N, C-alpha and C positions, 0 to 999 in steps of 0.2 A: 505494498498501501504504499511505504513511504516514496517509493522507484516511484512511480504514478503520479502522484501528488510531486514532486518536483517537478519530474520533467513534463510536466501540466507549467504547473509558473513557470520553465524555462521557455518554452513553447508563446505562452503568455505575454513575458517577455520580452519574449523577440518580435514579435509582434509590433508590439508599441513603440516599437522602436525605429520597425517596418513604417507606421504611418505619415510620418516626417519624407514618404520620399513620395515620390510625384509619380504614377506608374506611368502615365501617356498623356499626351494631347489636353486632357480634359483637366484638367491638376494634379493639387496635394489634395490627399484622404485627410480629413481632418479627424476623423479619430482613426484607433489602434489601427481598426482590419479591417479595412476597406479598402479598394482601389478604386476608382474610376475610372469614366473613358467615354468620349466623345462624338467625333466622327472621323478621327482614322482611324476609329479599330475600326469602322467600318465601311471603310475605300468613301466613304459618301461625301459627291462635286457639288461645291459648292459656288455661286457662280463669283467671276471675278468684281461683279458691282454692289457686293459683301459681304469677299475671302476681305478682304486687307482689316476691319474692321473686327468680322470674326478674330480674327488670330492675332491684331491688337488686347481682342475681350483675354485670349486665351495666356495672353503672357502676364497683362496683368492680373490673371487666376494664378499665375506662374511666381509670382511675389510678392501672392496672397494679399493684393488687392482687390480686395474681392466691391465692394464697393465702388470700385472704376469699372471693377470687369463687369457692375452690376448695370451702371448706367449706358453700358455702349448695348450689352446685350436684350434689352424688356423691349427698346425699341427695334432692336433685329428680329424679333420673338415675335413679337408683334405685325412686321412686314412679311414679313416668311417665312407665315405656320409650314409649311410645306418640309422644309430641312428641321426632321427630328433634331437633328445635331446642336443649332442652338438653342432650342428650347430645353432640352437635357444637359449644354454646360450651362445654360441659366439655373438650369435646377440647383446641379452641383456648384454656381456664385451664392446660392438663398439659401442653400443646405453650413456651406462657411458661416454661411451670420443667422445662425439659428432661423434660418425663419423654411422651420422644417416642412409644414403647411402649405407657406404657398410653392413651395417647391415641387409636392407632394402632387397638391391640385393640377399643379403647371405639368405634372411629368402622365398622369392623370389621361387629361385634356388632348394628352399629342400621341399619346400611346394606341388613347378611344379606336385614331385613324391610321397611326401607323405602327400597325400592331405586332410587325412582323423588326422594329430597330429594338437587338440585341443590352446595346450602352444604353439606355430608356429603362428596361428591366433595370438591371446592373445595379442600376444606381434611385432603382423603388425597391429593393433588398435592401441597401445599404437605409436607405430611409426608414424602412419597416421596423429592421435590427435594429438601429439606433431608438428606436422607442420604443423595445422587449416587443414585438410585435412576432412572436418567428416564427409562426404558422405561416403568414401572411410573406414573409422576406421567404420563409422558403418557397413559397411559387413563384416567389416573384425571380428567384433566381431562377429554379428550375422550368419556369418561360425564355430566359434570357437563353440559357447553352441548349433551347431546343430551338429555337427558332434558329438560330446561329450556332449550332454545336461546337465552333471553332474558335469564337469565343472568348480565348484568354479569363476574362482578369475571371467574368462571371463563373469561371470553373473558381479560379482561387476564392474569390470571393465566396460560395455556396459551403467549401472545401471549412472556410473558417466559421461559419453558421453552424454542419452540424457538428465539426472537430467541439471547438470550445462553449457553444450552446446547447446544442443536441444529444449532446454523445455517442452518435453515432459513430459512430470512426471508422467500422469499415466501407457508409460509402464517400465519407469524410476522406477518405485514402485515395478512394476511386477519382476522385475532386481533382487530385492534391498530383495523382502522378498523371492529366487530362489534360492538366494546367501547366504541368513538369516540359509535358512531351509538346506545345502549343507556342512557347517562350525560344526564342530565337540565341539564349543565351539560359544555362541550367543555370536554375537561380537554387542557388547552395541555402538559403536559410527554408527551403522547402523541403530539396534535397531531406534537412534533419528528416523535419519533420513526416516522414514518409516515412522513414528508417524504423524512428520514435518509434508509431503507430501499427510501421509491422512487423514491429521485437512486441507488444503489445498483444496481438493478436495472436499472434508463433505462442508465445504461452501464457494464454486463454485455451488457443486449442490443445497443448501439449495438458495442462491441469484440466480441460473436460477427460481425455483418454486417456489418460489415469485413473480419473474416480469415477470413471467405467468399470 
């Protein structure tokens, strides 16, 4: 039991450290166990007429100027609702500013039209997880990896939810491994988590075999 407790705490601490890292152009994650994504993850093309403003907003997100990013993104989202990447990035900025209700409302409206946009569902999962709505978070992450099985960030976040919040370690292992197979460079942190869970599952299997 001490081994399980110690490794759990070590992994949780590692996740806290990872939260400061921006996983992609959608901006940095404010919580310990989230990675957000926007248009780059889905290769969504945004017209040149608004691409520069959108790029400027992403730059502001990367330096944690969330209010500045929102000033750009709000009119963009209103004028170009056909591009879910913009609404999703705005939702990310709002979440960082603790405007989670606004973020969730924006995403729900956007995804009602753009049901297949995986980064939007990933962000919905983040919002639900932060609010303690774990079943809703699971449904959102599942939707993200269903509409786009190759969307790595959703597999990462789904694995975290299953591992640390729902204690469904075998399922978490599947998503960690899928994430690892999709990223261009091996994530050493996730590699350690995979090894840890694999050892625990193996120990449990051995103990069950001995008890029979």
